[in-house]
C-alpha positions in Angstrom: -24.5 0.2 -1.2 -25.5 0.7 -4.8 -23.9 4.1 -4.8 -20.7 2.6 -3.2 -20.6 -0.2 -5.8 -21.0 2.3 -8.6 -18.2 4.6 -7.3 -15.9 1.7 -6.9 -16.7 0.4 -10.3 -15.9 3.8 -11.8 -12.5 3.9 -10.0 -11.6 0.4 -11.1 -12.7 1.0 -14.7 -10.5 4.1 -14.9 -7.5 2.3 -13.6 -8.1 -0.8 -15.6 -8.6 1.3 -18.7 -5.2 2.9 -18.2 -3.7 -0.5 -17.8 -5.3 -1.8 -21.0 -3.9 1.2 -23.0 -0.4 0.6 -21.7 0.7 -2.2 -24.1 0.7 0.5 -26.9 3.8 1.9 -25.3 7.3 0.4 -25.2 8.7 0.8 -21.7 12.3 0.7 -20.7 12.8 -0.1 -17.0 15.3 2.2 -15.3 14.8 0.6 -11.9 12.8 -2.4 -10.7 13.0 -3.5 -7.1 12.5 -7.2 -6.1 9.0 -8.2 -5.3 7.0 -11.1 -3.9 4.4 -12.5 -6.3 1.5 -10.2 -7.3 -1.5 -10.9 -5.1 -5.2 -10.6 -5.8 -7.5 -8.7 -3.4 -10.6 -10.1 -5.2 -13.8 -8.3 -4.4 -12.5 -6.8 -1.1 -11.6 -3.2 -0.6 -8.4 -4.0 1.1 -6.0 -2.5 -1.4 -4.6 -0.3 1.3 -3.5 -3.4 3.3 -2.1 -5.1 0.2 -0.2 -2.0 -0.9 1.4 -1.4 2.5 2.3 -5.0 3.0 3.8 -5.1 -0.6 6.0 -2.2 0.4 7.2 -3.9 3.6 7.9 -7.1 1.6 10.0 -5.4 -1.0 11.9 -3.4 1.7 12.8 -6.8 3.3 13.8 -8.3 0.0 16.2 -5.4 -0.7 17.8 -6.0 2.7 18.3 -9.7 1.8 15.4 -10.9 3.9 12.3 -12.6 2.6 8.7 -12.3 4.0 5.4 -12.9 2.2 2.6 -11.4 4.3 -1.2 -11.9 4.5 -3.5 -9.0 3.9 -6.4 -11.4 4.5 -5.3 -11.7 8.1 -5.6 -7.9 8.5 -9.1 -8.1 6.8 -10.1 -10.7 9.3 -9.4 -8.3 12.2 -10.6 -5.1 10.6 -14.2 -5.0 11.8 -13.2 -5.4 15.5 -10.4 -2.8 15.1 -12.8 -0.3 13.5 -15.3 -0.8 16.3 -12.6 -0.1 18.8 -11.5 3.1 17.0 -14.7 4.9 16.2 -17.9 5.6 18.1 -20.1 2.8 16.7 -19.9 1.1 13.3 -18.8 3.0 10.3 -21.3 3.5 7.5 -21.4 0.7 4.9 -19.6 2.9 2.4 -16.5 2.9 4.6 -16.5 -0.7 5.8 -13.2 -2.4 4.6 -11.9 1.0 3.4 -9.0 2.8 5.1 -5.7 4.5 4.5 -2.4 2.6 4.4 -1.6 4.1 7.7 -4.3 1.9 9.2 -2.3 -1.2 8.4 0.7 0.2 10.3 -1.6 1.1 13.2 -3.2 -2.4 13.3 0.1 -4.4 13.4 0.9 -3.7 17.0 -2.7 -4.4 18.1 -3.7 -7.3 15.8 -0.4 -8.9 14.8 0.3 -10.5 11.4 0.9 -13.9 9.7 2.4 -15.2 6.5 0.7 -15.4 3.2 1.0 -19.2 3.1 -1.1 -19.5 6.3 -3.9 -17.1 5.1 -3.7 -16.6 1.3 -5.9 -14.4 -0.9 -8.5 -17.2 -1.2 -8.7 -17.9 2.6 -12.3 -18.8 3.5 -14.2 -17.8 6.6 -13.8 -21.3 8.1 -10.0 -21.1 8.1 -9.0 -20.4 11.7 -6.8 -17.4 12.5 -3.4 -18.7 13.5 -2.3 -18.5 17.1 1.4 -19.0 16.2 3.6 -18.1 13.2 6.5 -20.3 12.2 9.3 -19.0 10.0 12.8 -20.4 9.3 12.6 -22.6 12.4 11.5 -19.8 14.7 8.2 -19.6 16.5 6.4 -16.3 17.0 3.0 -15.1 18.2 1.3 -13.0 15.5 2.2 -9.9 17.5 5.9 -10.9 17.8 5.9 -11.6 14.1 4.4 -8.2 13.2 7.1 -6.5 15.3 9.8 -8.5 13.5 8.7 -7.4 10.1 7.8 -3.7 10.9 9.1 -2.0 14.0 6.9 0.8 15.6 7.7 4.1 14.0 9.7 2.6 11.1 7.6 4.2 8.5 7.0 7.9 7.8 3.6 9.1 6.4 3.7 12.1 4.0 1.2 14.3 2.2 1.0 17.6 0.4 -1.8 19.9 1.2 -0.8 23.4 0.0 -3.3 25.4 2.1 -2.0 23.9 5.3 1.4 24.7 7.0 4.3 22.8 5.7 6.5 20.6 7.8 3.8 20.1 10.4 1.4 17.2 10.9 -2.0 17.5 9.2 -5.2 15.5 9.2 -5.9 14.4 5.7 -9.6 15.2 5.2 -11.0 12.2 3.3 -13.5 9.6 4.5 -10.9 6.8 4.4 -9.0 8.6 7.2 -11.7 7.7 9.8 -8.8 7.3 12.3 -7.9 10.9 11.8 -4.2 10.0 11.2 -1.9 12.9 10.9 0.7 13.1 8.1 3.8 15.2 7.7 2.8 17.9 5.2 5.7 18.8 2.8 5.8 20.8 -0.5 5.2 18.9 -3.7 8.7 19.5 -5.1 10.3 18.3 -1.9 8.0 15.3 -1.8 8.9 14.3 -5.4 12.6 14.7 -4.7 12.4 12.6 -1.5 10.5 9.8 -3.2 12.8 9.7 -6.3 15.8 9.6 -4.0 14.3 6.8 -2.0 13.6 4.7 -5.1 17.2 5.3 -6.4 18.4 4.2 -3.0 16.4 1.0 -3.5 13.6 1.7 -1.1 10.0 1.0 -2.2 7.2 3.6 -1.5 3.6 3.0 -0.7 1.3 5.3 -2.8 -2.3 6.1 -2.1 -5.0 8.0 -4.1 -8.6 8.6 -3.2 -9.6 5.4 -5.0 -6.7 2.9 -4.8 -3.4 2.1 -3.3 -0.3 0.4 -4.7 3.4 0.0 -4.0 5.9 2.0 -6.1 8.6 -0.5 -7.0 10.4 1.1 -9.9 10.9 3.8 -12.5 10.7 3.6 -16.3 10.4 5.7 -19.5 8.4 5.1 -22.7 9.5 5.3 -26.3 9.3 9.1 -26.2 11.4 9.2 -23.0 8.5 10.3 -20.9 8.8 9.3 -17.2 6.7 6.6 -15.6 6.6 4.9 -12.2 6.2 1.2 -11.9 3.6 0.1 -9.3 2.8 -3.3 -8.0 -1.0 -3.8 -8.1 -3.2 -6.2 -6.2 -5.6 -7.4 -8.9 -3.8 -10.6 -9.8 -1.5 -11.4 -12.7 -4.2 -11.5 -15.4 -3.5 -7.9 -16.2 -1.1 -6.2 -18.5 2.6 -6.5 -17.4 1.7 -9.4 -15.1 -0.1 -7.2 -12.6 2.3 -4.2 -12.6 1.1 -0.8 -13.6 3.2 1.8 -15.5 1.8 5.1 -14.4 2.8 8.5 -16.0 4.7 10.5 -13.4 2.4 13.5 -13.8 -0.6 11.4 -13.0 1.0 9.7 -10.0 1.6 13.1 -8.4 -1.7 14.6 -9.5 -3.7 11.8 -7.9 -1.5 11.3 -4.8 -3.2 11.6 -1.4 -0.4 10.2 0.8 2.8 8.2 0.5 4.6 6.0 3.1 8.3 5.0 3.2 10.8 4.0 5.9 12.5 6.7 7.9 15.8 5.7 6.4 14.4 6.1 2.9 13.0 9.6 3.8 16.3 10.7 5.2 18.3 9.5 2.2 20.0 6.5 3.7 
C-alpha cells in the first residue's frame, strides 16, 4: 500500500506541477465545449469514472440535453463488479483502479444515477437509489443508464505500433484487468480523428497510465503552440478553475487510450 500511495503521489505531483506552471502562459481558446461543473474525486482513484462520465455529460450538452452524473454511484458498485469479473479479489494496488472502458461496461450491469442524488461527498450511510427521477420521468438506475449511454455508443481506440493496425488489441497495463480490447490505429490517423471529432463538437475521453480526463477544447499559447483543454476531476481549487491546458505533444505521448462516440469517430 505504501508503494501504491507513493506511485500515486508521484503521478499527482507531476500533473499538479504542470498545472501550476500554466499561469505563466497566456492561452487563447480556439474551441471550448459546454461542461457540467468540475467535480472532485477526492482521495479516490475513480478518475476513469469521472472522466468518462464528464465526456458523456458534454456529449449530451452539445446535443441540447442536460445530465449531471454520479461517479460515486459507480464507485459504490465497483467492488462487487470487480469480484464478478476476475478470479478472486484484485490486489490492493488495483482496487478502485480501472480503465474508462470499465465505466461503459458497468453501466448495463450496475445502472447509474444523477449527481444530485450521490454527489462527490456522498458518505457510506447514504443509500443507493432504487429509482431515478428526471424532468418528471421515473427510471430504474438501469433504465437511466441506457437513456444516457446506449450500448455500443462509444468506440475505444489505442495506438500500439508493434501490434496489427485496425484490429482489436488488449492494452497490456494493470488497469486493464478486464482485458478490454481496443481498436488499434496509427498515431497520425488517431490524431486526425480526435481533432476532427473536437471540431465537430464531440468531447473525447483521454487516458494515460496515471490519470484520465475529458478533452473538451483546443487552445494555443502566446507562441501559437497547440494545447488541448481537459476537464479534470480535482475540484475547482486549481489553475483555470479545474481545467488543464496540456501541450499537444505531451497529450499524444502519454496517451494510452481514448474514447469517443461512434458518430464522432466517423466524422458526423
